[in-house]
N, C-alpha and C positions, 0 to 999 in steps of 0.2 A: 661811478664812472660815466663820462659822456659817451654816448653811442655804445658800441659793443665790441669786445675783443674776441667774441666767440665766432667760430666759423665751422660750417659743415665740413667734415673730413674729406680730403681729396679722394675722388673716385667713387664716392657714395652715389646712390641713384635717388633722385628727387622727382616727385610728381607735383606739378602745379595745375590748378584749375583757375580760370579767370586770368590766364597769363597775358592776354592781349589787352586787358583793361588798364586803367591808370596805375593802380597800385601793383597789380600783377606784373606789368611790364618792367617796373622799377625793380621789383623783387627778382624777377627772372634774370635780368642783366647782372645783378649782384651775385646771384648763385652761379650762373654760367661762368662769369669771370673768375670765380674762385676755383675753377677746375672740377666742379661737380657735374655729374651726368644728369641731364635734365630731360624729363618727359613732360609735355604740356598738352592738355586737351584744348582744342579750339573748334568752334563750329565751322562747317564748310564755308560759310560766308565771311568768316573772320579774315582780316588782312594781316598776314604774318611777314610781309615783305621787309619791314624794318628790322627783322631778326635774322635775315638770311645769312649774315656773316657768322652767326653763332651755331654751334653743333647741337641743335635742339631736335629731339625726336618728337615730331608733331603727331598727335592722334586726333584725327578729324571726326567730329560727331558731337552729339549732345551729351552733356555731363550727367544726364539722368538715363542714358542708354546703357543697359547692363553689359552689352557686348563691348562698348567703348571702354567702360570701366574695367572690365576683365583684361582687356589688352593693355590699358595704360598702367595698371597697378602691378603688373608682372615684374617681380624683382626689385621693387622700390623699397627704400629704407625710410623715407620721409614723405609726408603728404602735406602740402599747403593748400587748403581748400578756400579759395577766394571767390569762386564763381558767384556772380550776382547780376540780375538784370536791373540794377539800381535806377538807371536813367530811362528804363522802358516803361513809362507810365501807362501805355496802352495794353500791356500784357495782362492776360486774364489771371484771376486768382489761382487757377490750377497751374498756370505757367510759373508763377512765383513758387508754388508748392513743389513743383518738379525740380526747379533749379536749386532751391534751398534745402528742402527736406528730403526728397527722394534721392538726390545726388549724395547727400551726407550719409544716408543709410547704406546706399550701394558701396560707397567708398570705404566706409568703416568696416563693413562686413568683408569686403575684398581684402582690406589691409590685414585682417586677422589671419588670412591664409598665407601671408608672406613670411617665410621663416626668419628673416633678418630685419623685420620692420621695427623702427625705433621711436617714431613720434608722429602723431597726427595733429596738425595745427588747424583748428577750426576758427575761421575768422567770422565773428559775429558782428555786432554793432552796439554802440551805446544807445541807439534808438530803441532797443528793447525796453528801456526804462521810460521812454517818452519824456514828458515834462517833469522836472525835479522840483518838488514843492519846497524843500528846505535844503538848498544846495550848500556845500557839494555833496554828491552821493558817491558811495563806494561800490564795490562789486556785489555787495549783499543787498543793495537797494531793490525793492520789489519791481517785478516786470509789469509794464502797463502799455504794451504795444497798441498803437491806435490806427495803423493802416496795414494793408496786406503785406507790404515789404517787411515791416517790423514784426508782424505776427508770425510770418513763416521763418524769419531769422530766429525768433525766440523759440519756435517749435523745434527747429533743427538743432539749436544749441542744447535745449533741455533733453532732446532725444539722445544726442551723442554723449552727454554727460552721464545719463542713466545707463546707456549701452556700455560705456567704458567701465563703469562701476561693476557691471555684471560680467563682463568678458575680459577684463584686465587689458583692454586696448589702451596703449599709452597716448593720452590726449592732453593737449593744452588748448584752452579757449582764450582768444583775444578779442576784446570789444574795442575797436578803434573809435576815437572821437572823430570829429569832422576832418576828413583827409584833404589836404590841399598841397600846392606846390607847383612848380613849373610844369606845364602840360595838362593841368587839371581843367576840365571844362565845366564842372559843376558849380564852382564858386566864381568862374570867369564872369558870369553875369553881374556879380557885385562890383568887380573891378571895372567893368564896362560902364556901369551906372555912375560910379565915382568919376571916371574919366569924362563922362558926359555931364557931370555936375548936378545930378539929381538922383534921389533915392526915395523909394516909397517907405514910409515909416508906419508900419501896421502895429497898432498898439502904442506903447510908450517908447520903444527903441532902447529900453534900458535892460533888456534881457541878456543873459549870459550865453556865450557860445564857446565851446571847448574845441581846440584845434590840435592837430598833429600833422607835422610835415611828412610828406610821403617817404622821404629818405629815412627819417627817424622810425617810421612805422615798419618799413622794410627791414631795417637793422634789428628792430625789436622782434619781428617774427623769426628771423634767423636765430637770434639770441634765445628765444623761448624753445626753439627746436633742439638746442644743444644743452642748455642749462639744466642740471639735474633737479634743481628746486622748482622748476616750472612744471614738472610732471603732475598731472591731475589738477592743476590750478586754473583759475579764471583771472584774467587781468584786463583792467581798463587801461588802454594806451592813449595817453594824451599829454599835453604840456603840463608843467607844474601847476599852472593856474589857468582858468578860463579868461576870456576877454569879453567885455561888454560890447554889444553890437555897435554902438556909436563910437566906442574907442577903436574898434577895428576899422571903421570907416575913416576915422581921423588919421590913422597910420597910413592908409592908402592915399588919402587926400593930401597929406603932407608930402608924400613922395611924388605925386603927380602935380603938385603945386597948383591946386585948384581949390575953389570954395564950393562945397556941396550944398544944394538946397534940399531940405527934407520935405516930402509931401505926405502929410498925415492922413491916414486912412483907418477907420475903425475896424477892429479885427473880426467881429462876428459876421458881418455881411460878406467879408472876403472868404471866410471859411465856408459859408453857405454857398457862395458862388463856386468855390473849388469843388465842393461835393457834387454840385449840379454838373459841372464840367466833366468830372470823372464818370458820373452816372450815364451821361449821354455819349461820351467819346469812347470809353473802353469797350463796350459791346460792338462798336463800329470799327475797332482796331485803329483808332485815330489818337494821336498824342494830344491829350488835353492841354489847352493853353495855360491852365491853372489847375493845381492839385494840392491836396492837403499838406504833403511833405514840404512843398515849396512855401506855403503860407506859414507852416510851423517854424521854418527857418527864421522868420521875422518876429516870432512871438514867444516861443517856449524857452524856458531856462534849461540849458544843458551845461552843467558845471559839475566836475567830478574830482574826487579825491584820488589822485594817481600815485599815492605814496607806496602802494603795494609793489609796483614794479621797481621802484627805486630801492625800497628797503629789503625786499626778498631777493630780487635779481640784480641789484646794484646797477640798474640801467636808468640813465637820464637822457632825455632828448637833447640833441645838439642845438636845435633851433629854438630861440625864444619866439614869442608871438610877433614881436616887432621885426626881428631879423627875417623870419620866414615870410611874412606878409610883404615886406619891402623887396626881398629877393624875387618873389613871385610877381609883384607889380612891375618890376623892371623887366622880367622875362617876357611878360605879355606885351609890354611896350616895344621891346626889341624885335619880337617875332611878328608884330603887326596884328595881333589877335584882338586888340581893342576896337578895331574898325570893322571886324568881320561880322 
């Protein structure tokens, strides 16, 4: 089936972490609009103004604070754990560990004390696999995380899978491919560069990139929370096939009716420069102008076999690569984000 016909039952109580982020905010709206009671953890500095029309119970504080977790988990039936400092390149290694690993441990242990708890959705990342030598890779492909974000995501995933096996905590793990769609700021830079008609080509530009539209991902997360066959499983969530980098650029280029010039740059010195930037900037709490994850976007193959979610759960994304990229390109244009 396209999308999902599964819905969390009316009146159930759901906890979201990372609710003010890109994916979290889309998921939050879908859940609230279905009549489900929602609790969401948000840092004191997070802006929740855009959600003021929704009956959301906000718990303010850090997701790795035991008191915050104890308050937020009370009476919940489902947990969607999306919290991540993905775009915070200046965060310390310990900061990543707190948000990814410590929060997972606290949430999982607290969930066990809830008498009517039904499912814990742990949102990991395909980044735990890093570069795929012989694509496509499935859920059993070895882990090879190569930065602190991926390392702590992998550690959190492995921990909760082992904990669930020992404690019977009902868990499903989802590893999303690259998340994009209207409102995304991570891939916005690519659309901006196409609009400005130049793109850095680090390496060959022939590498594979696997996408998932944010609406499809949010629907799949809800689907896995309800589907009985998702219990205890791990799923890679992505489109049916990956897209080559230059093909992705071509789709956006066509929509904007421009001709892009590629500026070729060798990969090795750029990675070395990224390492240097991170080494200097992170101890000073400064966002590095260049970091390894950003360079990896232009160089590493990320292509996955997503047949498990289709075959076991009968879920297929609604957006093709071309449909989703075109819709997103138009949204950026209409909102004026390309000139910001």
